[in-house]
C-alpha positions in Angstrom: -13.3 5.9 -2.9 -14.2 7.2 -6.4 -15.0 10.8 -6.5 -18.8 11.4 -6.9 -18.1 13.8 -9.8 -15.8 11.5 -11.9 -16.6 10.1 -15.3 -15.0 7.0 -16.9 -13.9 6.9 -20.5 -12.6 3.8 -22.4 -11.3 0.5 -21.3 -8.3 2.1 -19.7 -10.3 4.8 -18.2 -9.9 8.5 -17.5 -11.3 9.8 -14.4 -12.0 13.5 -14.7 -13.1 15.7 -11.8 -15.9 18.0 -12.6 -16.2 21.5 -11.1 -16.9 21.5 -7.5 -15.7 17.9 -7.1 -12.1 18.0 -7.1 -11.0 21.5 -8.2 -11.4 23.4 -11.4 -12.4 21.8 -14.7 -10.0 21.4 -17.4 -9.3 24.7 -19.3 -10.4 27.0 -16.5 -8.2 29.2 -14.5 -6.7 27.6 -11.4 -5.1 29.2 -8.4 -1.3 29.2 -8.9 -1.0 27.5 -5.6 -3.0 24.5 -6.7 -1.7 21.8 -9.2 -3.5 19.8 -11.8 -2.1 16.1 -11.3 -2.2 13.4 -14.0 -2.4 10.1 -11.9 -1.6 6.8 -13.7 -1.7 3.2 -12.6 -2.3 -0.3 -13.9 -3.6 -1.9 -10.8 -6.8 -3.9 -11.2 -7.0 -5.6 -7.8 -8.9 -4.4 -4.7 -6.3 -4.9 -1.9 -3.7 -2.9 -0.1 -2.6 -1.5 -3.5 -6.1 -0.1 -4.2 -6.1 1.5 -0.6 -2.8 3.3 -1.4 -4.1 4.5 -4.7 -7.5 5.6 -3.4 -6.1 7.3 -0.3 -3.3 9.3 -1.9 -5.7 10.6 -4.7 -8.2 11.6 -1.9 -5.4 13.3 0.0 -4.3 15.3 -3.1 -7.8 16.5 -3.6 -8.2 17.4 0.1 -5.2 19.7 -0.5 -7.2 21.2 -3.2 -5.4 19.9 -6.2 -7.2 18.6 -9.2 -6.5 15.0 -10.1 -7.1 13.3 -13.5 -6.9 9.4 -13.0 -6.0 7.1 -15.8 -6.2 3.4 -14.9 -7.9 0.1 -15.7 -11.6 0.7 -16.0 -12.3 -2.8 -14.6 -10.5 -2.1 -11.3 -13.7 -0.3 -10.3 -15.6 -3.6 -10.4 -13.3 -6.0 -8.6 -13.6 -7.4 -5.2 -10.9 -7.4 -2.6 -7.8 -9.3 -3.6 -9.2 -10.1 -7.1 -8.1 -9.3 -10.6 -10.2 -8.9 -13.8 -11.7 -12.1 -15.2 -10.1 -11.5 -18.4 -6.5 -10.9 -17.0 -7.1 -14.1 -14.7 -8.0 -16.2 -17.7 -5.0 -15.0 -19.8 -2.7 -15.5 -16.9 -3.9 -19.1 -16.5 -4.1 -20.3 -20.0 -1.5 -18.3 -22.1 2.1 -19.5 -22.0 4.0 -17.3 -19.7 6.2 -15.7 -22.3 3.1 -14.8 -24.3 1.4 -13.3 -21.2 4.5 -11.2 -20.6 4.5 -10.1 -24.2 1.0 -9.0 -23.8 1.8 -7.1 -20.7 4.5 -5.2 -22.6 2.2 -4.6 -25.6 -0.4 -3.1 -23.3 2.0 -0.2 -22.6 0.8 1.0 -26.2 -2.8 1.2 -24.9 -1.7 2.9 -21.7 0.4 5.4 -23.5 -2.5 6.2 -26.0 -4.8 7.0 -23.0 -2.2 9.0 -21.2 -1.6 11.1 -24.3 -5.2 11.6 -24.7 -5.5 12.7 -21.0 -2.6 14.9 -21.4 -3.9 16.7 -24.4 -7.5 17.1 -22.8 -6.5 18.4 -19.5 -2.9 19.8 -19.8 -1.8 18.7 -16.4 1.0 20.5 -14.5 2.7 17.3 -13.2 2.5 13.5 -13.6 2.4 10.8 -10.9 2.6 7.1 -11.8 2.5 3.9 -9.8 5.2 1.5 -11.1 4.4 -1.8 -12.7 6.5 -4.2 -14.5 6.5 -4.1 -18.4 4.9 -0.6 -18.2 6.8 2.1 -19.8 3.9 4.4 -20.8 4.9 7.0 -18.1 8.5 7.1 -19.3 7.2 7.7 -22.9 5.0 10.5 -21.9 7.8 12.1 -20.0 10.2 11.9 -22.8 7.6 13.2 -25.2 6.3 16.2 -23.1 8.8 16.9 -20.5 6.2 16.9 -17.8 7.6 16.7 -14.2 7.3 12.9 -13.4 7.2 11.1 -10.2 7.2 7.3 -10.0 5.9 5.6 -6.9 7.6 2.1 -6.4 6.2 -0.4 -4.0 8.1 -3.5 -5.0 11.1 -4.6 -7.2 8.8 -6.4 -9.4 11.4 -7.8 -11.7 13.2 -9.5 -8.7 9.8 -10.4 -7.1 8.3 -12.1 -10.1 11.6 -13.9 -11.1 11.8 -15.4 -7.6 8.2 -16.2 -7.0 6.3 -16.3 -10.2 9.0 -17.0 -12.7 9.8 -14.7 -15.8 10.4 -15.9 -19.3 11.2 -12.6 -20.9 13.8 -11.7 -18.2 16.0 -9.4 -20.3 12.9 -7.4 -21.4 11.5 -7.3 -17.8 14.8 -6.1 -16.4 15.3 -3.5 -19.1 11.7 -2.3 -18.4 12.2 -1.9 -14.9 15.5 -0.1 -15.2 14.2 2.2 -17.9 11.1 3.2 -16.0 13.0 4.0 -12.9 15.7 6.0 -14.6 13.3 8.0 -16.7 11.5 9.5 -13.6 12.5 12.9 -12.2 11.9 11.5 -8.8 11.5 7.8 -7.6 9.5 7.2 -4.4 10.3 3.8 -2.9 8.1 3.0 0.1 11.1 1.8 2.3 14.8 2.5 2.6 15.4 -1.2 1.8 13.6 -0.8 -1.5 15.5 2.3 -2.2 18.6 0.0 -2.4 17.1 -1.8 -5.4 16.4 1.5 -7.1 20.0 2.7 -6.6 21.3 -0.6 -8.0 19.5 0.1 -11.2 21.4 3.4 -11.6 19.0 6.0 -10.2 21.1 8.7 -8.5 20.6 9.4 -4.8 19.3 12.9 -5.5 16.3 11.5 -7.4 15.3 9.0 -4.6 12.9 9.9 -1.8 11.5 7.3 0.5 7.9 7.8 1.4 6.4 5.1 3.7 2.7 4.1 3.6 0.3 6.1 5.9 -3.2 6.2 7.5 -6.2 8.2 7.0 -6.2 10.7 9.9 -9.9 11.0 10.2 -10.5 7.3 10.3 -7.7 6.1 12.5 -6.7 9.0 14.8 -10.2 10.0 16.0 -12.0 8.2 18.9 -12.5 4.5 17.9 -14.4 1.9 20.0 -13.9 -1.8 19.5 -16.4 -2.9 22.1 -19.2 -3.7 19.7 -16.9 -6.0 17.5 -15.8 -7.8 20.7 -19.4 -8.5 21.6 -20.2 -9.7 18.0 -17.5 -12.3 18.3 -17.9 -13.3 21.9 -14.5 -11.8 22.9 -15.5 -9.7 25.9 -13.2 -10.5 28.8 -10.8 -12.3 26.6 -7.2 -11.6 25.4 -7.4 -10.9 21.7 -4.6 -11.3 19.2 -5.4 -9.6 15.9 -4.4 -9.6 12.3 -5.7 -7.5 9.3 -5.0 -8.2 5.6 -5.3 -10.6 2.7 -4.7 -14.1 4.0 -1.9 -15.8 2.2 0.6 -18.5 3.2 3.5 -16.3 3.6 1.7 -14.0 6.1 2.8 -16.5 8.8 -0.7 -17.0 10.4 0.1 -20.7 10.9 2.5 -19.7 13.6 -0.2 -17.9 15.5 -2.4 -21.0 15.4 0.5 -22.9 16.9 1.0 -20.4 19.5 -2.7 -20.7 20.6 -2.3 -24.5 20.8 0.8 -24.2 23.0 0.0 -21.2 25.1 -1.2 -21.5 28.8 -5.0 -22.1 28.7 -5.4 -19.7 31.5 -4.4 -16.8 29.2 -7.7 -17.4 27.3 -6.1 -16.3 24.0 -8.3 -15.8 20.9 -7.3 -14.9 17.3 -9.5 -12.3 15.3 -8.5 -12.2 11.7 -9.9 -9.3 9.6 -9.7 -10.2 5.9 -10.0 -13.2 3.5 -8.0 -15.0 0.9 -6.6 -18.3 -0.3 -4.9 -19.0 3.1 -8.2 -18.9 5.0 -9.0 -22.7 4.5 -5.5 -23.9 5.5 -5.8 -21.7 8.7 -9.2 -23.1 9.8 -8.0 -26.8 8.9 -4.9 -26.4 11.0 -6.9 -24.9 13.8 -9.2 -27.9 13.8 -6.3 -30.3 13.8 -4.8 -28.6 16.8 -8.0 -28.4 18.7 -8.3 -24.6 18.8 -10.9 -23.9 16.2 -13.2 -22.3 18.7 -10.7 -19.7 19.4 -10.1 -18.6 15.8 -12.6 -15.9 14.6 -12.4 -14.8 10.9 -14.3 -11.6 10.2 -13.8 -12.0 6.5 -13.9 -8.9 4.3 -15.3 -5.8 5.9 -16.0 -2.3 4.7 -12.8 -0.2 4.8 -14.5 2.3 7.2 -15.1 -0.7 9.7 -11.4 -1.6 9.8 -10.6 0.9 12.7 -13.3 -0.6 15.0 -11.9 -4.1 14.4 -8.3 -3.2 15.1 -9.5 -1.3 18.2 -10.8 -4.7 19.4 -7.3 -6.2 19.4 -5.3 -6.4 22.6 -2.1 -7.4 20.6 -1.7 -6.7 16.9 0.4 -9.1 14.9 2.6 -9.0 11.9 3.8 -12.6 12.0 5.9 -12.2 8.8 6.8 -9.5 6.3 8.3 -9.1 2.9 11.9 -7.8 3.4 11.3 -4.6 1.3 7.7 -3.9 1.9 5.8 -1.1 3.9 3.0 -3.0 5.6 -0.1 -0.9 5.6 -1.4 -2.8 8.6 1.5 -1.7 10.8 0.6 2.0 10.3 -2.9 1.3 11.3 -2.0 -0.8 14.3 0.2 2.1 15.4 -2.4 4.9 14.9 -4.9 3.0 17.0 -2.4 2.6 19.9 -2.2 -1.2 19.6 0.7 -3.3 21.2 2.6 -4.7 18.1 4.7 -7.8 17.7 6.6 -7.7 14.4 9.7 -9.3 12.8 13.1 -7.7 13.5 14.2 -6.8 10.0 15.4 -3.6 8.4 12.2 -2.4 6.7 10.2 -2.9 9.9 12.9 -1.3 12.0 12.5 1.8 9.8 9.0 2.4 11.5 9.2 0.4 14.7 11.8 0.4 17.6 12.0 -2.7 19.7 11.0 -2.1 23.2 9.7 1.4 22.6 7.0 1.1 20.0 6.7 -2.6 19.5 8.3 -5.9 20.5 10.3 -7.5 17.6 11.3 -11.0 17.1 13.8 -12.9 14.9 12.2 -13.5 11.6 11.1 -17.1 11.3 11.9 -17.9 14.9 8.7 -19.4 16.2 9.9 -19.5 19.7 11.0 -15.9 19.8 7.6 -15.0 18.3 5.8 -16.8 21.0 7.9 -15.4 23.7 7.3 -11.8 22.7 3.5 -12.4 22.4 3.4 -14.1 25.8 5.3 -11.2 27.3 2.7 -8.8 26.2 0.0 -11.1 27.3 1.1 -10.9 31.0 2.0 -7.2 30.9 -0.9 -4.8 30.6 1.2 -1.7 31.4 3.9 -2.7 28.6 1.0 -3.1 26.1 -0.3 0.4 27.0 3.1 2.0 26.9 4.1 0.5 23.6 0.7 1.4 22.0 0.9 4.9 23.2 4.4 5.4 21.9 3.5 3.9 18.5 0.5 6.4 18.2 2.7 9.3 19.1 5.2 8.2 16.3 2.3 8.3 13.7 1.4 11.9 15.0 4.9 13.3 15.4 6.0 12.3 12.0 2.7 12.9 10.3 2.6 9.3 8.9 -0.7 10.0 7.1 -1.9 10.1 3.5 -2.3 13.9 3.7 1.3 14.1 5.0 2.5 12.0 2.1 0.5 14.1 -0.4 2.1 17.2 1.0 5.7 15.6 0.6 4.9 14.8 -3.1 3.6 18.1 -3.6 6.9 19.7 -2.3 8.8 17.6 -4.8 6.6 18.6 -7.6 7.0 22.3 -6.6 10.8 21.9 -6.6 10.7 20.5 -10.1 8.4 23.2 -11.5 10.7 25.9 -9.9 13.8 24.2 -11.4 12.1 24.0 -14.8 11.1 27.7 -14.7 14.7 28.6 -13.6 16.0 26.7 -16.6 13.5 28.5 -18.9 14.6 31.9 -17.6 18.2 31.1 -18.1 17.6 30.1 -21.7 15.6 33.4 -22.3 18.5 35.4 -20.8 
């Protein structure tokens, strides 16, 4: 969703909006109600992370703000779920400690580019997406005093220590704590994740939970899934659906088992929208269990085609979820009025209510998961009621990217007012 008027500069690129594309150019007068936002990230993959980045930037611009983006230039060229070839090779062949040291050293490159962007554009405020071993934002805040918000999507020190292993553990823990404590406001995407932020010493007054959201124009307008159903031969069939990058921990194996065990009269089919390393295991399992003909994998589809695919689902599935995540797919399921089955865990219960907006099951309990899905299979009215209530939840709480941009804007306004008040006090 790169702006048509953007230009990139350098390996760690600066995206500058030209006049007419995203607000006034640098150096020109801007209405006092509009902000110039410096946005920084170190995300090079094209997955849900990229969706969050692109949608929030676009929402800021729809509100009339000017956004200067500093991020990896190679991220523009990646396919969904991939990382740059250079990063992949370094990750594969370098000793883990050496790779982590290189990540930390890259902070110098990131800081150089942030300083260059700051001097060129003189932004009003600074927004950064947290990444491990990345202190460039903290350094810019300390050097310039610019109001600084840090978005946190995962406790990466804990996550990488648990799943990928960390060699420079003390450095990683210090980097995470320093980054979080340096921000004027930290925005974890769930209340569960906020607990990690508190643990690292960030006071409650500087923590604001802002969940993921949806694009109102794409997901809350009229959407028809009938063409998608025709394409995959799903007319008249009961369709279970899943969107997202296919990994082992997403629990799709339990859905294949459900298809194999369910009453054949239900004529259940699974439509998966996405791709990833778990695809081959899924198709192999389906073949072993004799349900290969009832598995339909759409693969990667254009972002603007996602709504029509989700609209083709009768029941939308979240078979498993990371304990602190804010699953983007759930918000999309809700906006399109799908009946949802998801795990009963704290982060999911922040957005879904069992029996009102979804049916929830005990995490990891295959029998409970199957029972909730089969309950929806045999109750059309329940599916409609849950779907309608889920959509109302999105609308009533403005769970949209525009809504999130407004929430961030309000925080920045408060910071700017507080700074102006402090300046006035010093002058008096």
